[in-house]
C-alpha positions, -999 to 999 in steps of 0.1 A, spaced: 7 -858 -446 11 -858 -484 -18 -844 -506 -20 -839 -546 -15 -805 -560 -41 -780 -564 -45 -764 -601 -68 -736 -606 -72 -723 -641 -85 -684 -654 -91 -672 -687 -109 -641 -703 -142 -663 -714 -163 -692 -706 -150 -714 -739 -116 -705 -731 -121 -715 -696 -133 -748 -707 -103 -754 -730 -78 -747 -699 -96 -769 -678 -97 -796 -704 -56 -790 -707 -51 -788 -672 -64 -824 -660 -40 -845 -649 -37 -877 -629 -12 -864 -603 -31 -833 -595 -67 -821 -586 -85 -796 -608 -101 -770 -585 -124 -740 -596 -121 -720 -623 -126 -682 -632 -133 -656 -660 -118 -627 -646 -92 -615 -625 -116 -606 -595 -131 -643 -595 -97 -658 -598 -84 -637 -569 -113 -647 -548 -109 -682 -558 -72 -685 -548 -81 -675 -514 -110 -701 -514 -94 -732 -529 -55 -723 -519 -43 -738 -553 -4 -748 -554 -6 -741 -592 -24 -712 -612 -29 -720 -651 -38 -685 -664 -44 -675 -702 -24 -645 -715 -57 -629 -724 -64 -619 -691 -36 -592 -694 -2 -582 -682 -12 -575 -647 -25 -611 -640 7 -624 -626 15 -592 -603 -19 -596 -591 -17 -634 -584 13 -629 -566 0 -600 -543 -27 -624 -533 -5 -656 -527 33 -648 -531 45 -684 -534 20 -693 -560 34 -709 -592 20 -699 -624 15 -715 -655 12 -687 -686 -6 -703 -716 11 -675 -739 34 -651 -728 30 -632 -693 60 -615 -679 68 -632 -644 51 -663 -648 70 -694 -636 63 -713 -668 50 -709 -702 25 -731 -723 28 -721 -759 -7 -738 -767 -30 -758 -745 -14 -790 -755 18 -777 -735 0 -775 -703 4 -804 -686 43 -808 -693 45 -772 -680 24 -782 -647 49 -814 -644 81 -791 -650 74 -765 -620 91 -777 -588 69 -780 -559 77 -779 -523 102 -809 -513 113 -813 -550 97 -818 -584 62 -833 -594 70 -870 -604 50 -890 -625 
């Protein structure tokens, strides 16, 4: 059975989260949840079982390691620079392209 990718966003505040969510909307995946703290993001990862997490660098350098502890196979798009992320979007304008550039189980995302 095929299903769309699930994308979860995390940022350090509600306004930035709204920006990331708007930037992450795509016709080829489902946008789920959204968190404004690492604790909430980790909890939503367990609830939503996302394939990709778009995380703002303002959540801190420990964000990638914390997400990988919860789900080692998660693909992470950092908006800004975070060591260990699978892809980096320099700005919110680059988020969709970064998500599309990630490989998914069985091959790359096709548009």
